N, C-alpha and C positions, 0 to 999 in steps of 0.2 A: 502087815506082818507084826507079830508080837515076839519079843525076846525077854529074857529074864535079867533083871538088874541084880547081879550076883551079890553085891554088898547088902541089899535090902531084901532080896527074894521076891520083889514085886515085878509084875509084868510091865513092859514098856512098849507102847505102840510106836513103831518106826514110821516117821513122817517123810523121810527122804531116803528112798531106796537106793538112789544113785550113790549117795555118800556111803551107804552100808557096803556096797560092792566095790567102792573105790579104795584100793590099798593105801593110797596117799592121804586119805582123810582119817584122822585120829578120832574124830567125834562125829556123831550123827545127831539130827534133830528128832526128838521124840517126846512122848508124854506118858507119865505113869497112868496105868489103867487100874485105878483103885477108887473105890467109893462110887457114889451115884453121880457126882458132878464131873463134867469134863475138865481135866486138868490142863494147865497152861503148858505150852511147848517149852522144852528145856534141852540144853546140850547134854549128851551122854557120851562118855568115853567108850570106845569099842572094847577096850581091855576089860571093862566092867560088865560086858554083856555076854550072855550065853544063850543057847537055845533053851526053851522051857524044859527039855529033857536033861539039861545040865551039860550037854555037849558044847565044847568050845566052837567059836566061829571058825570057818575055814581060813587057813593061813593066807590064801590068795585074796581075802577080803581085808586083812590086817597088816600084811607085811609086803611093802613094795619090792623087796628083794627076794621074794619067795622062790624064784627060779635059780638064784645064784648059790645058795648054800643051804645045808640041812638046818632045820630049826633047832635041833638039840645036838650041837657038835661038841 
């Protein structure tokens, strides 16, 4: 799966899907998908990642308390 790194606008290949879906994990392992050479894996904060369309990640992937209170109270 590819997500967009919002600060740079570059695509990031997600290497650990389990951490992406885990609301208790603040970072995922991934690598930039840019240029012709395969990039080295690096940690990426989920707060900095969005879908390529610009849509934010689902709250249940990023907030361990997503069932307890509204996001924008």
